[in-house]
N, C-alpha and C positions, 0 to 999 in steps of 0.2 A: 695218479698224483696230480696231474693238471686240473682234474675235476675238483679235487679237494681244495686247491689253491683258489680257484674261481669261486667255489662255495664260501670259503673263508672271506674273500673280498666282498662278496655280496651280502654277507651277514650284517644286518643293521642293528642288532640288539644292543651293542655297546655304544652306539653313536649318541644316544640321548644323554647318557651320563657324561660323555666327553663334551657335549655342547653345554651342559650345565656348568661344568668345571671352567670352560672358557668364559662363559658369561659371568661367573663369580669372580674370575681373575680380572676381567675387564672392569667390573664395578669396583673392585678393590683398588685397581690402578687409578680410577677416576677419583675415588675418595682420598687416596694418598696425594694426588696431584692438587686437588682443590680443597683439602681438609682445613687448611689454615684460613682461607678466605671464607669458607662456610662457617667456621667457628666464630670468626669476627662478626659476621653479619647476624648470626643467631644471638650472640651475646649483646649486640647493639639493639636488636629488636626486643629482647627480654628486658634489657635495661630501660628502654622507652616505656614498655608496658608497666614496669614497676614504678617508674618515675611518675607516670600519669596516674596510676592507682594511688600512690602516696599523696600526690597533689589533691586528688579528689577527696581522699579521706581527711586530709588536713583541712581542706576548705569546708568540709561538712561538719567538722567538729567545733569550729569556731563560733 
């Protein structure tokens, strides 16, 4: 019986899936924590790109 318990504890086949689950949970927590800030910055950058493109197109058409 002791041998089977030691064998079970040494079995590493399920550890990789557990590690991936923990990694996904960590990334999800980071996204939830900083999601608002990230959204604001991305929207600001996209707005600047479109404003610059609009200015270039308006200036070229005159």
